[in-house]
C-alpha angles and dihedrals in degrees: 000000000000091000097044098042104028102024092238106154125194096271093047091045090056092046094049093042091053090048092051091045093051093050096045093043092051091054098036110021094179091060090050091052092046094052091046087055092050090050092049092050091049093044094236132121115268089229090063092053092047088054089052090050087053095045092117089059094044099042101032125213115333105190099257143135133036124213140196122195121187129194121183113164107295092350119093134166145167125212125178148158119237111213122189143135109312093227088065093062091104089059093068111122135179115195140164125213118198116197140153093002096307138071148208132208121206137185105215145133122282108274095018119116095224147327126166117010153100139248138219092258099065103270127126129182134207128183138211124175118234133185129217134175090247096058119118145103129028099269096127143046110299112246093236090053089053090052089052091050092050093051095042103038110025123089098172141032089248092057092047092049092048091052094050097040091053096044122110112219136184094202135047124245140144118236112194115205127201116188127187122196127181096272105011145024142211140207128196140154121220112203107205124201137153088255092058139279132295127201124224124191132198118266125255088277091059093248125129116188120185135180126161105303130081116263096183127063113275111233087218139346129042133280105245100183102078091055096043098037111014090174087086089071092051093045093055093045093050094047091049091050093049092049091048089052091055103265116154121232096266093050093048094046090047092062115127096206134145114030131249095015106033130173090253106042131200125193117265104195092186093076130079111299096237092051097053114120137173137171099259096178143003117210133193122193130192110179094188100058086028101236136156126183127183131192108203094220141000112350091228089071112008118084121232112248124198114243115223109243130191 
């Protein structure tokens, strides 16, 4: 995928992977040691895995994933579809890391440090890819490393927001945060871009719906996704309308509108290989319970299964 879409050949992949690894390991040595251990166990070069962890930066936004956040008093949740190339379905991994008396559980891809998930201190994360005119290179903290840091290090919504708002990124993405405290809860989306972050709040109804275009004002640069893939606008509008009409998360995320890039996607093998997409999982997160459910496929057919948590 990196070679076909981004023109990153083997030598360049190794160079960029080593660069990412050096920078992340210098700032967070334990993550460097952990990824080296994963690479050793998988019998692959660490540089290759660092390149995979920086695939958002190397590939750019790819018009995938739809998310619903809900806030109702002290109740808060995130539900989303994860869309990616269908041949990567076997890479889906659920894993729990226990450390320093607490834990986090993440749904991610094999070899990646984190993606969607929640921790034992009341924080949950969702992810939508975005695309801005300033994206490019690996001169920043990879988005998936930031997700790992939120889940591993943050014990409050304030801490998670501070981490993301101060992060320097080379790619654009939206990280939705749900935070549960003893008597209250919060929900916010942080839209990251090389030009700086933007903050998006739920509406008056407590609902936050996100697709693959910016909802906040970009500090600099232009939002490329609506022009390149205007279906993102229609996906968000349809999900919001379904939720407003009383649809639950599974019904809204199982919507097959609009063609050819619907909310709930199914593989069309007739298209170009690099452009193939399918909904490979649907995930719901409740940081208060805590509870995590995953449907291993499109939500219109796959059943949600509860993930065992510590």
